N, CA, C, O and the ligand as a Tripos MOL2 file, in Angstrom:
@<TRIPOS>MOLECULE
protein
  241   239    61     0     0
PROTEIN
NO_CHARGES

@<TRIPOS>ATOM
      1 N           0.8830   -1.2040   -0.0100 N.3       1 MET1
      2 CA         -0.0300    0.0270   -0.0090 C.3       1 MET1
      3 C           0.8960    1.2730   -0.0010 C.2       1 MET1
      4 O           1.8400    1.3780    0.7820 O.2       1 MET1
      5 N           0.5840    2.1540   -0.8690 N.am      2 LYS2
      6 CA          1.4240    3.3590   -0.9060 C.3       2 LYS2
      7 C           1.0770    4.3000    0.2020 C.2       2 LYS2
      8 O          -0.0920    4.4490    0.5600 O.2       2 LYS2
      9 N           2.0890    4.9430    0.7550 N.am      3 PRO3
     10 CA          1.8710    5.8940    1.8390 C.3       3 PRO3
     11 C           1.0360    7.0630    1.3950 C.2       3 PRO3
     12 O           1.1750    7.5210    0.2610 O.2       3 PRO3
     13 N           0.1790    7.5560    2.2480 N.am      4 GLU4
     14 CA         -0.5760    8.7080    1.9550 C.3       4 GLU4
     15 C          -0.2700    9.7940    3.0300 C.2       4 GLU4
     16 O           0.2620    9.4770    4.0940 O.2       4 GLU4
     17 N          -0.6020   11.0290    2.7480 N.am      5 ILE5
     18 CA         -0.3090   12.1450    3.6440 C.3       5 ILE5
     19 C          -1.5140   12.4000    4.5140 C.2       5 ILE5
     20 O          -2.6330   12.5910    4.0380 O.2       5 ILE5
     21 N          -1.2510   12.3980    5.7960 N.am      6 CYS6
     22 CA         -2.3130   12.6610    6.7310 C.3       6 CYS6
     23 C          -2.7640   14.1410    6.6470 C.2       6 CYS6
     24 O          -1.9520   15.0650    6.5880 O.2       6 CYS6
     25 N          -4.1070   14.3110    6.6450 N.am      7 LEU7
     26 CA         -4.6790   15.6620    6.4930 C.3       7 LEU7
     27 C          -4.2570   16.5570    7.6340 C.2       7 LEU7
     28 O          -4.0590   17.7550    7.4310 O.2       7 LEU7
     29 N          -4.1150   16.0110    8.8330 N.am      8 PHE8
     30 CA         -3.8780   16.8030   10.0530 C.3       8 PHE8
     31 C          -2.4500   17.0890   10.3140 C.2       8 PHE8
     32 O          -2.0580   18.2420   10.4970 O.2       8 PHE8
     33 N          -1.6260   16.0090   10.3350 N.am      9 CYS9
     34 CA         -0.2350   16.2250   10.7420 C.3       9 CYS9
     35 C           0.7220   16.2100    9.5670 C.2       9 CYS9
     36 O           1.9200   16.4360    9.7420 O.2       9 CYS9
     37 N           0.2020   15.9410    8.3430 N.am     10 THR10
     38 CA          0.9070   15.9280    7.0660 C.3      10 THR10
     39 C           2.0520   14.8700    7.0460 C.2      10 THR10
     40 O           2.9540   14.9500    6.2130 O.2      10 THR10
     41 N           2.0020   13.9340    7.9240 N.am     11 LYS11
     42 CA          2.9870   12.8490    7.9440 C.3      11 LYS11
     43 C           2.4380   11.7470    7.0830 C.2      11 LYS11
     44 O           1.2320   11.6060    6.8850 O.2      11 LYS11
     45 N           3.3960   10.9510    6.5650 N.am     12 GLU12
     46 CA          2.9750    9.8010    5.7760 C.3      12 GLU12
     47 C           2.3630    8.6990    6.6400 C.2      12 GLU12
     48 O           2.8610    8.3850    7.7220 O.2      12 GLU12
     49 N           1.2820    8.1280    6.1410 N.am     13 THR13
     50 CA          0.6490    7.0740    6.9000 C.3      13 THR13
     51 C           0.2310    5.9610    5.9420 C.2      13 THR13
     52 O          -0.4070    6.1850    4.9130 O.2      13 THR13
     53 N           0.6230    4.7540    6.3360 N.am     14 ALA14
     54 CA          0.2820    3.6340    5.4550 C.3      14 ALA14
     55 C          -1.1230    3.1420    5.5840 C.2      14 ALA14
     56 O          -1.6970    2.5700    4.6580 O.2      14 ALA14
     57 N          -1.6760    3.3780    6.7700 N.am     15 GLU15
     58 CA         -3.0800    3.0210    6.9900 C.3      15 GLU15
     59 C          -3.6900    4.1100    7.8640 C.2      15 GLU15
     60 O          -3.0710    4.6230    8.7970 O.2      15 GLU15
     61 N          -4.8950    4.4290    7.5300 N.am     16 GLY16
     62 CA         -5.5890    5.4490    8.2910 C.3      16 GLY16
     63 C          -7.0780    5.4490    7.9100 C.2      16 GLY16
     64 O          -7.5740    4.6200    7.1470 O.2      16 GLY16
     65 N          -7.7380    6.4350    8.4970 N.am     17 LEU17
     66 CA         -9.1490    6.6050    8.2070 C.3      17 LEU17
     67 C          -9.3510    7.4260    6.9520 C.2      17 LEU17
     68 O          -8.8960    8.5670    6.8730 O.2      17 LEU17
     69 N         -10.0260    6.8570    5.9760 N.am     18 HIS18
     70 CA        -10.2580    7.5500    4.7240 C.3      18 HIS18
     71 C         -11.5670    8.2580    4.7220 C.2      18 HIS18
     72 O         -12.6120    7.6590    4.9770 O.2      18 HIS18
     73 N         -11.5220    9.5390    4.4350 N.am     19 ILE19
     74 CA        -12.7540   10.3360    4.2360 C.3      19 ILE19
     75 C         -12.6290   10.9980    2.8500 C.2      19 ILE19
     76 O         -11.8590   11.9390    2.6570 O.2      19 ILE19
     77 N         -13.3990   10.4840    1.9160 N.am     20 PHE20
     78 CA        -13.3070   10.9340    0.5220 C.3      20 PHE20
     79 C         -11.8940   10.7840    0.0510 C.2      20 PHE20
     80 O         -11.3710    9.6710    0.0970 O.2      20 PHE20
     81 N         -11.2160   11.8580   -0.4150 N.am     21 GLN21
     82 CA         -9.8600   11.7660   -0.9780 C.3      21 GLN21
     83 C          -8.8070   11.9020    0.1500 C.2      21 GLN21
     84 O          -7.6240   11.6540   -0.0840 O.2      21 GLN21
     85 N          -9.2150   12.2770    1.3170 N.am     22 ALA22
     86 CA         -8.3110   12.5410    2.4160 C.3      22 ALA22
     87 C          -8.0870   11.3470    3.2690 C.2      22 ALA22
     88 O          -8.9110   10.4330    3.2770 O.2      22 ALA22
     89 N          -6.9720   11.3150    4.0100 N.am     23 VAL23
     90 CA         -6.6880   10.2720    4.9690 C.3      23 VAL23
     91 C          -6.2510   10.9430    6.3040 C.2      23 VAL23
     92 O          -5.5620   11.9630    6.3340 O.2      23 VAL23
     93 N          -6.6930   10.3080    7.3720 N.am     24 ILE24
     94 CA         -6.3260   10.7380    8.6700 C.3      24 ILE24
     95 C          -5.6130    9.5860    9.3460 C.2      24 ILE24
     96 O          -6.1940    8.5100    9.4870 O.2      24 ILE24
     97 N          -4.3690    9.7770    9.7710 N.am     25 CYS25
     98 CA         -3.6220    8.6850   10.3820 C.3      25 CYS25
     99 C          -4.2480    8.2550   11.7120 C.2      25 CYS25
    100 O          -5.0650    8.9710   12.2910 O.2      25 CYS25
    101 N          -3.8610    7.1100   12.1670 N.am     26 ARG26
    102 CA         -4.4450    6.5560   13.3650 C.3      26 ARG26
    103 C          -4.2060    7.4760   14.6180 C.2      26 ARG26
    104 O          -5.0440    7.5950   15.5120 O.2      26 ARG26
    105 N          -3.0790    8.0700   14.6070 N.am     27 GLU27
    106 CA         -2.7280    8.9590   15.7050 C.3      27 GLU27
    107 C          -3.6730   10.1460   15.7800 C.2      27 GLU27
    108 O          -4.2120   10.4810   16.8350 O.2      27 GLU27
    109 N          -3.8570   10.7860   14.5930 N.am     28 CYS28
    110 CA         -4.7180   11.9550   14.5600 C.3      28 CYS28
    111 C          -6.1650   11.5780   14.7200 C.2      28 CYS28
    112 O          -6.9480   12.3550   15.2670 O.2      28 CYS28
    113 N          -6.5420   10.4060   14.2580 N.am     29 GLU29
    114 CA         -7.9350    9.9270   14.4410 C.3      29 GLU29
    115 C          -8.2220    9.8430   15.9170 C.2      29 GLU29
    116 O          -9.2690   10.2690   16.4040 O.2      29 GLU29
    117 N          -7.2240    9.2590   16.6370 N.am     30 GLY30
    118 CA         -7.3470    9.1310   18.1020 C.3      30 GLY30
    119 C          -7.4190   10.4800   18.7710 C.2      30 GLY30
    120 O          -8.2090   10.6850   19.6930 O.2      30 GLY30
    121 N          -6.5950   11.4050   18.3080 N.am     31 THR31
    122 CA         -6.5280   12.7330   18.8730 C.3      31 THR31
    123 C          -7.9250   13.4110   18.6680 C.2      31 THR31
    124 O          -8.4810   14.0400   19.5680 O.2      31 THR31
    125 N          -8.4320   13.2420   17.4570 N.am     32 LEU32
    126 CA         -9.6870   13.8990   17.0870 C.3      32 LEU32
    127 C         -10.8620   13.3740   17.9640 C.2      32 LEU32
    128 O         -11.7090   14.1270   18.4440 O.2      32 LEU32
    129 N         -10.8480   12.1000   18.1250 N.am     33 ILE33
    130 CA        -11.9030   11.4230   18.9750 C.3      33 ILE33
    131 C         -11.8040   11.8630   20.4140 C.2      33 ILE33
    132 O         -12.8160   12.0590   21.0870 O.2      33 ILE33
    133 N         -10.5660   12.0190   20.8900 N.am     34 ARG34
    134 CA        -10.4110   12.3630   22.3300 C.3      34 ARG34
    135 C         -10.5700   13.8810   22.5660 C.2      34 ARG34
    136 O         -10.8290   14.3160   23.6880 O.2      34 ARG34
    137 N         -10.4090   14.6840   21.4840 N.am     35 THR35
    138 CA        -10.4580   16.1200   21.6220 C.3      35 THR35
    139 C         -11.8720   16.6050   22.0240 C.2      35 THR35
    140 O         -12.8540   16.3070   21.3440 O.2      35 THR35
    141 N         -11.9470   17.3050   23.0640 N.am     36 ASP36
    142 CA        -13.2280   17.8530   23.5420 C.3      36 ASP36
    143 C         -13.5690   19.0440   22.7320 C.2      36 ASP36
    144 O         -12.6920   19.7330   22.2100 O.2      36 ASP36
    145 N         -14.8240   19.2910   22.6220 N.am     37 THR37
    146 CA        -15.2660   20.4960   21.7980 C.3      37 THR37
    147 C         -14.8110   21.8110   22.3700 C.2      37 THR37
    148 O         -14.8070   22.8310   21.6810 O.2      37 THR37
    149 N         -14.4230   21.7910   23.6370 N.am     38 THR38
    150 CA        -13.9050   23.0450   24.2530 C.3      38 THR38
    151 C         -12.4140   23.2090   24.0860 C.2      38 THR38
    152 O         -11.8460   24.2370   24.4530 O.2      38 THR38
    153 N         -11.7730   22.1810   23.5240 N.am     39 HIS39
    154 CA        -10.3140   22.2000   23.3610 C.3      39 HIS39
    155 C          -9.9330   23.3470   22.4110 C.2      39 HIS39
    156 O         -10.6280   23.5840   21.4230 O.2      39 HIS39
    157 N          -8.8670   24.0390   22.6940 N.am     40 PRO40
    158 CA         -8.4330   25.1680   21.8480 C.3      40 PRO40
    159 C          -8.2160   24.7990   20.3910 C.2      40 PRO40
    160 O          -8.4370   25.6180   19.4990 O.2      40 PRO40
    161 N          -7.7860   23.5690   20.1500 N.am     41 ARG41
    162 CA         -7.4580   23.1520   18.7650 C.3      41 ARG41
    163 C          -8.6990   22.5700   18.0600 C.2      41 ARG41
    164 O          -8.6390   22.2820   16.8650 O.2      41 ARG41
    165 N          -9.7610   22.4010   18.7440 N.am     42 TYR42
    166 CA        -10.9890   21.7580   18.1800 C.3      42 TYR42
    167 C         -11.4800   22.5000   16.9430 C.2      42 TYR42
    168 O         -11.7650   21.8660   15.9270 O.2      42 TYR42
    169 N         -11.5880   23.8600   17.0020 N.am     43 PRO43
    170 CA        -12.0790   24.5830   15.7910 C.3      43 PRO43
    171 C         -11.1400   24.3200   14.5720 C.2      43 PRO43
    172 O         -11.5850   24.2430   13.4270 O.2      43 PRO43
    173 N          -9.8580   24.1920   14.8690 N.am     44 GLU44
    174 CA         -8.8760   23.9250   13.7780 C.3      44 GLU44
    175 C          -9.1570   22.6140   13.0700 C.2      44 GLU44
    176 O          -9.1260   22.5200   11.8430 O.2      44 GLU44
    177 N          -9.4340   21.6010   13.8880 N.am     45 TYR45
    178 CA         -9.8160   20.2850   13.3750 C.3      45 TYR45
    179 C         -11.0680   20.3460   12.5540 C.2      45 TYR45
    180 O         -11.1490   19.7450   11.4830 O.2      45 TYR45
    181 N         -12.0290   21.0560   13.0360 N.am     46 VAL46
    182 CA        -13.3230   21.1340   12.3530 C.3      46 VAL46
    183 C         -13.1250   21.8610   11.0100 C.2      46 VAL46
    184 O         -13.6970   21.4690    9.9930 O.2      46 VAL46
    185 N         -12.3150   22.9160   11.0240 N.am     47 GLU47
    186 CA        -12.0390   23.6130    9.7810 C.3      47 GLU47
    187 C         -11.4020   22.6730    8.7510 C.2      47 GLU47
    188 O         -11.7540   22.6970    7.5710 O.2      47 GLU47
    189 N         -10.4920   21.8760    9.1990 N.am     48 LYS48
    190 CA         -9.8650   20.9750    8.2580 C.3      48 LYS48
    191 C         -10.8060   19.9240    7.7320 C.2      48 LYS48
    192 O         -10.7330   19.5390    6.5650 O.2      48 LYS48
    193 N         -11.6960   19.4550    8.5960 N.am     49 LEU49
    194 CA        -12.6860   18.4890    8.1920 C.3      49 LEU49
    195 C         -13.6650   19.0980    7.1460 C.2      49 LEU49
    196 O         -14.0620   18.4470    6.1800 O.2      49 LEU49
    197 N         -14.0220   20.3530    7.3890 N.am     50 LYS50
    198 CA        -14.9120   21.0290    6.4980 C.3      50 LYS50
    199 C         -14.4480   21.0820    5.0850 C.2      50 LYS50
    200 O         -15.2350   21.0220    4.1410 O.2      50 LYS50
    201 N         -13.1000   21.2000    4.9480 N.am     51 ARG51
    202 CA        -12.5160   21.3280    3.5910 C.3      51 ARG51
    203 C         -12.7140   20.1160    2.7780 C.2      51 ARG51
    204 O         -12.8470   20.1820    1.5560 O.2      51 ARG51
    205 N         -12.7380   18.9440    3.4780 N.am     52 ILE52
    206 CA        -12.8770   17.7020    2.7240 C.3      52 ILE52
    207 C         -14.2800   17.1490    2.8320 C.2      52 ILE52
    208 O         -14.6380   16.2280    2.0970 O.2      52 ILE52
    209 N         -15.0840   17.6910    3.7330 N.am     53 TRP53
    210 CA        -16.3700   17.1140    4.0540 C.3      53 TRP53
    211 C         -17.4310   18.1900    4.1040 C.2      53 TRP53
    212 O         -17.8020   18.6240    5.1950 O.2      53 TRP53
    213 N         -17.9240   18.6270    2.9910 N.am     54 PRO54
    214 CA        -18.9050   19.7600    2.9790 C.3      54 PRO54
    215 C         -20.1180   19.4930    3.8250 C.2      54 PRO54
    216 O         -20.7000   20.4020    4.4160 O.2      54 PRO54
    217 N         -20.4900   18.2430    3.8760 N.am     55 ALA55
    218 CA        -21.6840   17.8470    4.7030 C.3      55 ALA55
    219 C         -21.5070   18.1910    6.1850 C.2      55 ALA55
    220 O         -22.4680   18.4440    6.9120 O.2      55 ALA55
    221 N         -20.2240   18.1890    6.6020 N.am     56 CYS56
    222 CA        -19.8640   18.4720    7.9490 C.3      56 CYS56
    223 C         -20.2740   19.9370    8.3150 C.2      56 CYS56
    224 O         -20.7220   20.2370    9.4220 O.2      56 CYS56
    225 N         -20.0910   20.7890    7.3290 N.am     57 GLU57
    226 CA        -20.3950   22.2370    7.5600 C.3      57 GLU57
    227 C         -21.8740   22.4050    7.8320 C.2      57 GLU57
    228 O         -22.2590   23.2090    8.6810 O.2      57 GLU57
    229 N         -22.7040   21.6630    7.1300 N.am     58 ALA58
    230 CA        -24.1190   21.8010    7.2830 C.3      58 ALA58
    231 C         -24.5760   21.3600    8.6810 C.2      58 ALA58
    232 O         -25.6060   21.7790    9.2080 O.2      58 ALA58
    233 N         -23.7230   20.4730    9.2430 N.am     59 GLY59
    234 CA        -24.0560   19.9570   10.5640 C.3      59 GLY59
    235 C         -23.7460   20.8500   11.7170 C.2      59 GLY59
    236 O         -24.2420   20.6420   12.8240 O.2      59 GLY59
    237 N         -22.9020   21.8800   11.4670 N.am     60 TYR60
    238 CA        -22.4640   22.7390   12.5410 C.3      60 TYR60
    239 C         -23.2420   24.0770   12.5180 C.2      60 TYR60
    240 O         -23.0070   24.9430   13.3610 O.2      60 TYR60
    241 ZN         -1.8870   12.4810   11.3050 Zn       61 ZN61
@<TRIPOS>BOND
     1     1     2 1
     2     2     3 1
     3     3     4 2
     4     3     5 am
     5     5     6 1
     6     6     7 1
     7     7     8 2
     8     7     9 am
     9     9    10 1
    10    10    11 1
    11    11    12 2
    12    11    13 am
    13    13    14 1
    14    14    15 1
    15    15    16 2
    16    15    17 am
    17    17    18 1
    18    18    19 1
    19    19    20 2
    20    19    21 am
    21    21    22 1
    22    22    23 1
    23    23    24 2
    24    23    25 am
    25    25    26 1
    26    26    27 1
    27    27    28 2
    28    27    29 am
    29    29    30 1
    30    30    31 1
    31    31    32 2
    32    31    33 am
    33    33    34 1
    34    34    35 1
    35    35    36 2
    36    35    37 am
    37    37    38 1
    38    38    39 1
    39    39    40 2
    40    39    41 am
    41    41    42 1
    42    42    43 1
    43    43    44 2
    44    43    45 am
    45    45    46 1
    46    46    47 1
    47    47    48 2
    48    47    49 am
    49    49    50 1
    50    50    51 1
    51    51    52 2
    52    51    53 am
    53    53    54 1
    54    54    55 1
    55    55    56 2
    56    55    57 am
    57    57    58 1
    58    58    59 1
    59    59    60 2
    60    59    61 am
    61    61    62 1
    62    62    63 1
    63    63    64 2
    64    63    65 am
    65    65    66 1
    66    66    67 1
    67    67    68 2
    68    67    69 am
    69    69    70 1
    70    70    71 1
    71    71    72 2
    72    71    73 am
    73    73    74 1
    74    74    75 1
    75    75    76 2
    76    75    77 am
    77    77    78 1
    78    78    79 1
    79    79    80 2
    80    79    81 am
    81    81    82 1
    82    82    83 1
    83    83    84 2
    84    83    85 am
    85    85    86 1
    86    86    87 1
    87    87    88 2
    88    87    89 am
    89    89    90 1
    90    90    91 1
    91    91    92 2
    92    91    93 am
    93    93    94 1
    94    94    95 1
    95    95    96 2
    96    95    97 am
    97    97    98 1
    98    98    99 1
    99    99   100 2
   100    99   101 am
   101   101   102 1
   102   102   103 1
   103   103   104 2
   104   103   105 am
   105   105   106 1
   106   106   107 1
   107   107   108 2
   108   107   109 am
   109   109   110 1
   110   110   111 1
   111   111   112 2
   112   111   113 am
   113   113   114 1
   114   114   115 1
   115   115   116 2
   116   115   117 am
   117   117   118 1
   118   118   119 1
   119   119   120 2
   120   119   121 am
   121   121   122 1
   122   122   123 1
   123   123   124 2
   124   123   125 am
   125   125   126 1
   126   126   127 1
   127   127   128 2
   128   127   129 am
   129   129   130 1
   130   130   131 1
   131   131   132 2
   132   131   133 am
   133   133   134 1
   134   134   135 1
   135   135   136 2
   136   135   137 am
   137   137   138 1
   138   138   139 1
   139   139   140 2
   140   139   141 am
   141   141   142 1
   142   142   143 1
   143   143   144 2
   144   143   145 am
   145   145   146 1
   146   146   147 1
   147   147   148 2
   148   147   149 am
   149   149   150 1
   150   150   151 1
   151   151   152 2
   152   151   153 am
   153   153   154 1
   154   154   155 1
   155   155   156 2
   156   155   157 am
   157   157   158 1
   158   158   159 1
   159   159   160 2
   160   159   161 am
   161   161   162 1
   162   162   163 1
   163   163   164 2
   164   163   165 am
   165   165   166 1
   166   166   167 1
   167   167   168 2
   168   167   169 am
   169   169   170 1
   170   170   171 1
   171   171   172 2
   172   171   173 am
   173   173   174 1
   174   174   175 1
   175   175   176 2
   176   175   177 am
   177   177   178 1
   178   178   179 1
   179   179   180 2
   180   179   181 am
   181   181   182 1
   182   182   183 1
   183   183   184 2
   184   183   185 am
   185   185   186 1
   186   186   187 1
   187   187   188 2
   188   187   189 am
   189   189   190 1
   190   190   191 1
   191   191   192 2
   192   191   193 am
   193   193   194 1
   194   194   195 1
   195   195   196 2
   196   195   197 am
   197   197   198 1
   198   198   199 1
   199   199   200 2
   200   199   201 am
   201   201   202 1
   202   202   203 1
   203   203   204 2
   204   203   205 am
   205   205   206 1
   206   206   207 1
   207   207   208 2
   208   207   209 am
   209   209   210 1
   210   210   211 1
   211   211   212 2
   212   211   213 am
   213   213   214 1
   214   214   215 1
   215   215   216 2
   216   215   217 am
   217   217   218 1
   218   218   219 1
   219   219   220 2
   220   219   221 am
   221   221   222 1
   222   222   223 1
   223   223   224 2
   224   223   225 am
   225   225   226 1
   226   226   227 1
   227   227   228 2
   228   227   229 am
   229   229   230 1
   230   230   231 1
   231   231   232 2
   232   231   233 am
   233   233   234 1
   234   234   235 1
   235   235   236 2
   236   235   237 am
   237   237   238 1
   238   238   239 1
   239   239   240 2
@<TRIPOS>SUBSTRUCTURE
     1 MET1         2 RESIDUE 1 A MET
     2 LYS2         6 RESIDUE 1 A LYS
     3 PRO3        10 RESIDUE 1 A PRO
     4 GLU4        14 RESIDUE 1 A GLU
     5 ILE5        18 RESIDUE 1 A ILE
     6 CYS6        22 RESIDUE 1 A CYS
     7 LEU7        26 RESIDUE 1 A LEU
     8 PHE8        30 RESIDUE 1 A PHE
     9 CYS9        34 RESIDUE 1 A CYS
    10 THR10       38 RESIDUE 1 A THR
    11 LYS11       42 RESIDUE 1 A LYS
    12 GLU12       46 RESIDUE 1 A GLU
    13 THR13       50 RESIDUE 1 A THR
    14 ALA14       54 RESIDUE 1 A ALA
    15 GLU15       58 RESIDUE 1 A GLU
    16 GLY16       62 RESIDUE 1 A GLY
    17 LEU17       66 RESIDUE 1 A LEU
    18 HIS18       70 RESIDUE 1 A HIS
    19 ILE19       74 RESIDUE 1 A ILE
    20 PHE20       78 RESIDUE 1 A PHE
    21 GLN21       82 RESIDUE 1 A GLN
    22 ALA22       86 RESIDUE 1 A ALA
    23 VAL23       90 RESIDUE 1 A VAL
    24 ILE24       94 RESIDUE 1 A ILE
    25 CYS25       98 RESIDUE 1 A CYS
    26 ARG26      102 RESIDUE 1 A ARG
    27 GLU27      106 RESIDUE 1 A GLU
    28 CYS28      110 RESIDUE 1 A CYS
    29 GLU29      114 RESIDUE 1 A GLU
    30 GLY30      118 RESIDUE 1 A GLY
    31 THR31      122 RESIDUE 1 A THR
    32 LEU32      126 RESIDUE 1 A LEU
    33 ILE33      130 RESIDUE 1 A ILE
    34 ARG34      134 RESIDUE 1 A ARG
    35 THR35      138 RESIDUE 1 A THR
    36 ASP36      142 RESIDUE 1 A ASP
    37 THR37      146 RESIDUE 1 A THR
    38 THR38      150 RESIDUE 1 A THR
    39 HIS39      154 RESIDUE 1 A HIS
    40 PRO40      158 RESIDUE 1 A PRO
    41 ARG41      162 RESIDUE 1 A ARG
    42 TYR42      166 RESIDUE 1 A TYR
    43 PRO43      170 RESIDUE 1 A PRO
    44 GLU44      174 RESIDUE 1 A GLU
    45 TYR45      178 RESIDUE 1 A TYR
    46 VAL46      182 RESIDUE 1 A VAL
    47 GLU47      186 RESIDUE 1 A GLU
    48 LYS48      190 RESIDUE 1 A LYS
    49 LEU49      194 RESIDUE 1 A LEU
    50 LYS50      198 RESIDUE 1 A LYS
    51 ARG51      202 RESIDUE 1 A ARG
    52 ILE52      206 RESIDUE 1 A ILE
    53 TRP53      210 RESIDUE 1 A TRP
    54 PRO54      214 RESIDUE 1 A PRO
    55 ALA55      218 RESIDUE 1 A ALA
    56 CYS56      222 RESIDUE 1 A CYS
    57 GLU57      226 RESIDUE 1 A GLU
    58 ALA58      230 RESIDUE 1 A ALA
    59 GLY59      234 RESIDUE 1 A GLY
    60 TYR60      238 RESIDUE 1 A TYR
    61 ZN61       241 GROUP 0 **** ****
């Protein structure tokens, strides 16, 4: 499997969570799941998700 670039940390990841054309590595997937909505970086994650997932925008 060819390495892909993680959407969040831009590191190469051989396996990760695929959302459309983007991939999120296991590490960032875990971070995202654990990140509380009040976390300072949460809006940043949401913004990144919005870029690849327009339906996400409608949900917020
Ligand atoms: Zn990552």
